[in-house]
C-alpha positions as CSV (number, residue, x, y, z in Angstrom):
1,M,0.0,0.1,0.0
2,Y,1.2,3.4,-0.6
3,S,0.5,6.5,1.3
4,C,2.4,9.5,3.1
5,H,1.9,7.3,6.3
6,N,4.9,5.3,7.3
7,H,4.3,1.5,6.7
8,Q,4.1,-0.1,10.1
9,G,4.9,-3.6,8.8
10,L,4.5,-6.3,11.5
11,K,3.8,-3.9,14.4
12,K,2.8,-5.5,17.6
13,V,-0.6,-4.9,18.9
14,P,-1.0,-4.9,22.6
15,E,-3.5,-6.8,24.8
16,A,-6.3,-4.6,26.4
17,P,-6.1,-4.3,30.2
18,D,-9.3,-6.0,30.5
19,M,-8.7,-8.5,27.5
20,V,-10.9,-11.8,27.9
21,T,-9.8,-15.2,26.6
22,L,-12.7,-17.2,25.2
23,N,-11.9,-20.7,25.8
24,V,-14.0,-22.5,23.1
25,N,-14.2,-26.3,22.9
26,P,-14.8,-27.7,19.3
27,D,-15.1,-31.1,20.5
28,L,-18.4,-30.4,22.2
29,N,-21.5,-31.9,20.7
30,S,-24.3,-30.0,22.7
31,K,-27.0,-28.4,20.9
32,L,-27.2,-24.6,21.0
33,Y,-30.9,-23.3,20.9
34,Y,-32.1,-19.8,19.7
35,S,-34.7,-20.1,22.4
36,S,-32.2,-19.6,25.2
37,F,-31.7,-15.9,24.0
38,I,-34.6,-15.1,21.6
39,D,-38.3,-14.4,22.3
40,S,-39.7,-14.6,18.7
41,I,-38.8,-14.7,15.2
42,A,-40.9,-12.7,12.5
43,Y,-40.9,-13.5,9.0
44,I,-41.1,-10.5,6.4
45,Q,-41.5,-11.3,2.9
46,L,-39.6,-8.9,0.7
47,Q,-41.5,-7.1,-2.0
48,T,-39.8,-7.6,-5.3
49,P,-41.6,-5.9,-8.1
50,E,-40.7,-6.6,-11.8
51,G,-37.0,-6.1,-12.6
52,V,-35.9,-6.6,-8.8
53,L,-34.4,-9.8,-8.5
54,I,-32.2,-10.7,-5.5
55,G,-29.4,-13.2,-6.0
56,S,-29.3,-16.6,-3.9
57,N,-26.0,-15.4,-2.2
58,A,-27.5,-12.6,0.0
59,R,-24.3,-12.0,2.0
60,K,-25.2,-9.2,4.4
61,V,-28.3,-7.4,5.8
62,I,-28.2,-4.1,7.7
63,F,-31.1,-2.4,9.8
64,S,-30.6,1.3,9.9
65,R,-33.1,4.3,10.0
66,N,-35.9,1.8,10.0
67,Q,-34.9,0.4,6.7
68,Y,-33.3,-3.0,5.7
69,F,-30.3,-2.9,3.4
70,L,-29.6,-6.3,1.7
71,F,-26.5,-7.2,-0.3
72,D,-26.2,-10.0,-2.8
73,E,-22.9,-9.3,-4.4
74,N,-24.7,-7.7,-7.4
75,K,-26.6,-4.9,-5.8
76,V,-27.8,-3.3,-2.4
77,Y,-31.5,-3.4,-2.1
78,A,-33.6,-1.1,0.3
79,F,-36.7,-2.1,2.0
80,N,-38.8,-0.5,4.7
81,S,-39.7,-2.1,8.1
82,N,-42.6,-3.9,6.4
83,G,-40.4,-5.4,3.5
84,K,-41.9,-2.6,0.9
85,Y,-39.3,-2.3,-1.9
86,L,-37.8,1.3,-2.0
87,Y,-34.8,1.2,-4.3
88,D,-31.6,-0.6,-5.3
89,I,-28.0,0.5,-6.2
90,G,-25.5,-1.4,-8.4
91,K,-25.2,0.3,-11.6
92,R,-22.2,-1.5,-13.5
93,G,-19.3,0.6,-15.0
94,N,-16.3,2.4,-14.1
95,G,-17.6,5.9,-14.4
96,P,-18.5,8.2,-11.2
97,G,-21.5,6.7,-9.4
98,E,-20.9,3.1,-11.1
99,L,-19.7,0.0,-9.5
100,N,-17.5,-2.8,-10.8
101,W,-17.1,-6.0,-8.6
102,L,-19.2,-5.1,-5.6
103,E,-17.3,-6.5,-2.3
104,N,-19.1,-5.1,0.7
105,F,-21.1,-2.2,2.2
106,T,-21.9,-0.3,5.1
107,V,-24.4,2.3,6.2
108,D,-23.2,5.7,7.4
109,T,-25.8,7.4,9.5
110,T,-23.7,10.4,10.1
111,R,-23.4,11.2,6.4
112,N,-26.7,9.9,5.8
113,S,-25.3,7.4,3.1
114,V,-24.9,3.9,1.9
115,D,-21.3,3.4,1.0
116,I,-20.3,0.5,-1.2
117,I,-16.8,-0.9,-2.1
118,S,-16.2,-1.2,-5.7
119,L,-13.2,-3.5,-5.7
120,A,-12.1,-3.6,-9.4
121,N,-11.4,0.1,-9.4
122,R,-10.4,0.4,-5.8
123,K,-12.9,3.0,-4.6
124,V,-16.0,3.4,-2.4
125,V,-19.0,5.0,-3.9
126,R,-21.5,7.0,-1.5
127,Y,-25.3,7.1,-2.1
128,D,-28.1,8.9,-0.4
129,I,-29.8,6.8,2.3
130,N,-33.1,8.2,1.5
131,N,-33.4,7.6,-2.3
132,G,-30.1,5.7,-3.6
133,N,-28.8,8.7,-5.5
134,F,-25.1,9.1,-6.1
135,I,-23.5,11.6,-3.8
136,D,-19.6,11.1,-4.3
137,E,-16.9,8.6,-4.0
138,F,-13.2,8.2,-2.9
139,T,-10.1,5.9,-4.0
140,T,-8.4,3.7,-1.8
141,K,-5.2,2.9,-3.6
142,F,-5.5,-0.7,-2.3
143,Y,-8.0,-3.5,-2.4
144,V,-10.8,-3.4,0.3
145,G,-12.7,-6.4,1.6
146,N,-14.8,-4.7,4.2
147,I,-15.6,-1.2,5.5
148,Y,-17.1,0.4,8.5
149,S,-17.9,4.1,8.9
150,R,-17.0,5.7,12.3
151,R,-18.9,8.8,13.6
152,D,-15.7,10.9,13.6
153,G,-15.9,10.7,9.8
154,N,-13.1,8.4,9.4
155,Y,-13.4,4.7,7.8
156,L,-12.0,1.6,9.2
157,L,-11.0,-0.8,6.3
158,Y,-10.2,-4.3,5.9
159,A,-7.3,-4.6,3.3
160,S,-7.6,-7.8,1.7
161,S,-4.6,-7.3,-0.7
162,A,-1.9,-5.1,-1.6
163,S,-1.9,-2.9,-4.9
164,D,1.9,-3.5,-5.1
165,S,2.3,-7.1,-6.5
166,S,5.9,-7.0,-5.1
167,A,4.9,-6.4,-1.6
168,E,5.7,-9.0,0.8
169,E,3.1,-8.3,3.5
170,I,0.1,-6.1,3.9
171,D,-1.5,-4.7,6.9
172,N,-5.0,-5.7,7.0
173,L,-6.6,-3.0,9.4
174,V,-6.6,0.5,8.0
175,I,-7.8,3.6,9.5
176,Y,-8.6,5.9,6.6
177,D,-9.2,9.6,6.2
178,A,-11.4,9.4,3.1
179,Q,-11.5,13.4,2.8
180,K,-7.7,13.6,2.5
181,E,-7.5,9.9,1.1
182,F,-4.8,9.5,3.6
183,I,-3.9,6.3,5.9
184,L,-3.9,7.4,9.6
185,E,-2.8,4.1,10.9
186,S,-2.3,0.5,9.5
187,V,-1.6,-2.4,11.6
188,L,-2.1,-6.2,11.6
189,G,0.6,-7.3,9.3
190,Q,-0.1,-10.5,7.1
191,P,2.3,-12.3,5.0
192,I,1.2,-12.1,1.2
193,Y,1.8,-15.9,1.0
194,M,-1.4,-16.2,3.1
195,K,-3.5,-14.0,1.0
196,N,-5.8,-16.9,-0.4
197,Y,-6.6,-18.1,3.1
198,Q,-9.3,-15.5,4.1
199,G,-12.7,-14.4,3.3
200,V,-14.7,-11.3,3.3
201,S,-17.1,-12.3,5.8
202,N,-14.4,-13.8,8.2
203,N,-13.2,-10.2,9.0
204,A,-15.9,-8.3,10.4
205,F,-16.8,-4.9,12.2
206,S,-19.3,-4.0,15.0
207,N,-19.9,-1.1,17.5
208,T,-19.6,-0.9,21.2
209,D,-19.6,1.9,23.7
210,K,-15.8,1.6,24.2
211,G,-15.0,1.4,20.3
212,V,-15.3,-0.6,17.3
213,L,-14.6,-4.4,17.5
214,F,-12.7,-6.0,14.7
215,T,-12.4,-9.7,14.1
216,R,-9.5,-11.0,11.8
217,C,-10.3,-14.7,11.3
218,L,-6.4,-15.2,10.6
219,D,-5.3,-15.1,14.3
220,N,-8.6,-15.7,16.1
221,N,-8.5,-12.2,17.8
222,I,-11.2,-9.7,18.3
223,Y,-9.5,-6.2,18.3
224,L,-10.9,-3.0,20.0
225,I,-10.2,0.0,17.9
226,S,-10.6,3.5,19.9
227,G,-9.3,6.5,18.0
228,N,-6.3,5.4,16.4
229,E,-5.4,2.9,19.0
230,V,-5.7,-0.8,18.6
231,S,-5.8,-3.5,20.9
232,I,-6.7,-7.1,21.4
233,K,-10.0,-7.3,23.4
234,Y,-10.9,-11.1,23.0
235,K,-8.6,-13.9,22.3
236,I,-10.4,-17.0,20.8
237,D,-8.7,-20.0,22.2
238,Y,-9.7,-23.4,20.4
239,G,-7.0,-25.4,22.0
240,Q,-3.4,-26.1,20.8
241,K,-4.4,-28.5,17.9
242,Y,-6.5,-26.0,16.3
243,E,-4.0,-23.3,16.0
244,L,-3.1,-21.8,12.4
245,P,0.3,-22.7,11.3
246,T,2.5,-19.9,10.1
247,D,5.1,-21.8,8.1
248,K,5.1,-20.9,4.6
249,K,5.6,-24.5,3.5
250,F,2.1,-25.5,5.1
251,Y,0.3,-23.1,2.6
252,N,2.0,-24.3,-0.4
253,K,0.1,-27.4,0.1
254,F,-3.3,-25.8,-0.4
255,E,-4.9,-23.6,-3.0
256,D,-7.3,-21.7,-1.0
257,L,-9.1,-21.2,2.3
258,G,-11.6,-24.1,1.3
259,Q,-9.0,-26.8,1.2
260,I,-7.5,-25.9,4.4
261,M,-11.2,-26.3,5.9
262,D,-11.6,-29.6,4.5
263,Q,-8.1,-31.1,5.3
264,T,-7.0,-29.5,8.6
265,D,-8.3,-28.9,12.2
266,Y,-8.1,-25.0,11.7
267,P,-11.6,-23.4,12.4
268,I,-12.9,-21.1,9.8
269,Q,-14.9,-18.3,11.1
270,F,-17.2,-18.1,8.1
271,S,-19.5,-15.3,9.5
272,G,-16.8,-13.5,11.5
273,H,-18.3,-12.0,14.8
274,L,-21.2,-9.7,15.3
275,G,-21.7,-8.1,18.4
276,N,-22.9,-5.2,20.5
277,K,-22.9,-4.0,24.2
278,Q,-24.5,-7.3,25.3
279,V,-23.5,-10.2,23.1
280,L,-20.8,-11.5,20.9
281,Y,-21.9,-13.9,18.2
282,Y,-19.9,-15.9,15.6
283,N,-20.2,-19.1,13.7
284,Y,-17.2,-21.3,12.6
285,L,-16.7,-24.6,10.8
286,I,-14.4,-27.5,11.2
287,H,-14.4,-30.2,8.6
288,K,-17.6,-28.5,7.2
289,K,-19.4,-29.1,10.6
290,Q,-21.0,-26.0,11.9
291,F,-20.7,-24.6,15.4
292,A,-21.9,-21.5,17.1
293,V,-20.5,-19.2,19.9
294,L,-22.5,-16.8,21.9
295,Y,-20.6,-14.8,24.7
296,D,-22.7,-12.8,27.1
297,I,-20.5,-9.7,27.8
298,I,-22.4,-8.5,30.7
299,H,-22.4,-11.8,32.7
300,S,-19.2,-13.4,31.2
301,I,-21.0,-16.4,30.1
302,L,-20.0,-18.4,27.1
303,L,-22.3,-20.5,25.1
304,N,-20.9,-22.9,22.5
305,G,-22.4,-26.0,20.7
306,R,-23.0,-27.9,17.6
307,G,-25.9,-26.7,15.4
308,I,-27.8,-23.5,16.0
309,N,-31.3,-24.6,14.9
310,D,-34.1,-24.5,17.3
311,F,-37.1,-26.6,16.1
312,D,-39.8,-24.4,17.6
313,N,-38.2,-21.1,16.4
314,G,-37.7,-21.6,12.9
315,P,-35.1,-22.8,10.4
316,D,-31.3,-22.3,10.4
317,Y,-30.0,-18.9,9.5
318,F,-28.3,-17.9,6.3
319,M,-26.6,-15.1,8.2
320,I,-26.8,-13.6,11.8
321,G,-26.4,-9.9,12.7
322,L,-26.8,-7.8,15.8
323,Y,-28.1,-4.2,15.8
324,Q,-28.4,-2.6,19.1
325,N,-30.6,-5.2,21.1
326,Q,-32.1,-6.8,17.9
327,L,-30.7,-9.8,16.3
328,I,-31.2,-9.9,12.7
329,G,-30.9,-12.8,10.2
330,I,-31.9,-13.8,6.8
331,T,-33.0,-17.2,5.4
332,E,-33.9,-18.6,2.0
333,P,-37.5,-19.9,1.1
334,S,-36.2,-23.4,0.4
335,T,-34.7,-23.5,3.8
336,F,-37.8,-22.2,5.2
337,I,-40.3,-24.5,3.4
338,R,-38.1,-27.8,4.0
339,H,-38.2,-26.7,7.9
340,F,-41.9,-26.6,8.1
341,K,-42.6,-29.7,5.9
342,K,-40.2,-31.6,8.2
343,M,-42.3,-30.1,11.2
344,Q,-45.6,-31.2,9.6
345,K,-44.3,-35.0,9.3
346,Q,-43.2,-35.0,12.9
347,M,-46.5,-33.7,14.3
348,N,-49.9,-35.3,14.3
349,K,-52.6,-33.6,12.5
350,S,-54.2,-31.7,15.3
351,D,-51.2,-30.5,16.7
352,W,-50.0,-29.1,13.5
353,L,-53.3,-27.4,12.7
354,Q,-53.0,-25.8,16.3
355,Y,-49.5,-24.8,15.4
356,L,-50.5,-23.1,12.3
357,N,-53.7,-21.5,14.2
358,D,-51.1,-20.1,16.9
359,H,-48.8,-18.7,14.2
360,P,-50.9,-17.1,11.4
361,Q,-47.7,-15.4,9.8
362,I,-46.4,-18.7,9.2
363,V,-49.4,-19.7,7.2
364,S,-49.2,-16.5,5.1
365,I,-45.8,-16.9,4.2
366,L,-46.1,-20.7,3.3
367,E,-48.9,-19.9,0.9
368,T,-47.2,-17.4,-0.8
369,S,-43.4,-18.6,-0.8
370,H,-42.0,-21.0,-3.4
371,A,-38.3,-22.3,-3.4
372,Q,-37.4,-20.1,-6.3
373,D,-38.5,-16.9,-4.8
374,N,-36.2,-14.3,-3.4
375,P,-34.8,-14.7,0.1
376,I,-37.1,-14.0,3.2
377,L,-36.1,-11.6,5.8
378,A,-36.3,-12.9,9.3
379,V,-36.0,-10.5,12.3
380,C,-35.2,-12.0,15.8
381,Y,-35.9,-9.7,18.6
382,M,-33.5,-10.2,21.7
383,K,-34.8,-10.7,25.3
384,N,-34.4,-7.9,27.6
385,K,-31.8,-9.7,29.4
386,F,-29.4,-12.4,27.9
387,K,-30.3,-15.8,29.4
388,P,-27.9,-18.7,28.7
389,A,-29.1,-22.1,28.2
390,E,-30.1,-24.3,31.2
C-alpha cells in the first residue's frame, strides 16, 4: 500500500488491560438453541417488483433508519420495515457513481449514506440513504474487503490484498481519512503468501460503547479500535491442535481457504463476529461441521455448541447480525419451506393445525413462498436480559 503514512509492518498490537480469553471447545456436541436468548422470530416477505431480482447469495443485511439494506454481491437493495421495496444500487461501470465488482457495504448514519466497495477500481462509492442517488466517491489505492464508517468521519477498512504486486506483506486493518485519502494508521500485518486463506465475511466490524470491534479470522483475535489505538480485546482459544500454522511450506500444500477447511483442524470463522454491548456471536466451521458461539459480555457467560437450529423457532439462518438489541438474520425460502415440511411430518394432524392457528404469519408465508423466490428476511428480537441455556 502507498501513502504518506509510514508502513508499520508487523507492528505488535498490545493486549487490552481487560482482555478476555474465550476458551471455546470444538469437541463439544451439545445443541445450542435460539430459544435460550430469543423471544420470537418474525418473517417478513420482501416485495420484489418486476426487474428486482435478489440473488441467492444474500451475504449481508443491515437494519438502519428503520430500513433494511440487503447485499447480494450484485446490488444493495433497500426495503422499509414492512418489506416494501424502496430502491436498489448497483449500476455497473467504471464512471462516477458506477460499480465494478461489489465487495461489501456499510451504512453511514452520520453522513446519511450507503457506502459500497467497488473492488475492481479500488474505490468506495456513497449514495443517499433516502433515495439511493449518487453523492460522491473516494479512492483507496488498495483493495478493500470490508468497510465500517465511524462517527468521527474516518473509515475502518479491511485491506484484503496489496496494490503493489512485489509487496511481501499487507496490513489488514486500516484507519482511513477519506476526505484526504490518507492512511492515519495501519496495523495487523499479514504475509502475502497467506492472502488466499481469508474470506471477506471472516473479517467483521461492529460497534460498542468503548469503540469498534474487529475480528480477523487469521489469528482468532477480536480487536478493539478506539481512536487510532488498536488492542486485543478478545482472544479466541480453540486449543493447541486448532492453532493456525505460520510455516510458509504449509500454505504451499493448499490452493485456498476451502482446502484448509476440508483437510485440517483449523476453525474457519465463516461469519466473523457480530456483536454489541451485550452479546458477541459468531459461527465457525471444522471439516464442514458448523458450530456457534455466544458470549454474554455482561455476565461473562460463554455458550458453544454444534448446530444452532431451534425446532420451535424456525429454520437455520443464512446469516446472523446484531443491531443494538435486535438480532437480525435472513433465510432462503427453500430452507424455510423444508423446515416446516419436516415439522409437519413429525407432528400429528391436530397438533399441526393448532400450531398453524397459533402462528398465522407462518401460514401467510407458506402460502405465498416458493423455493425459487427471493430470500425472506427474518427479524429476531432479543430478550431484555440475555439468558444462557440451562
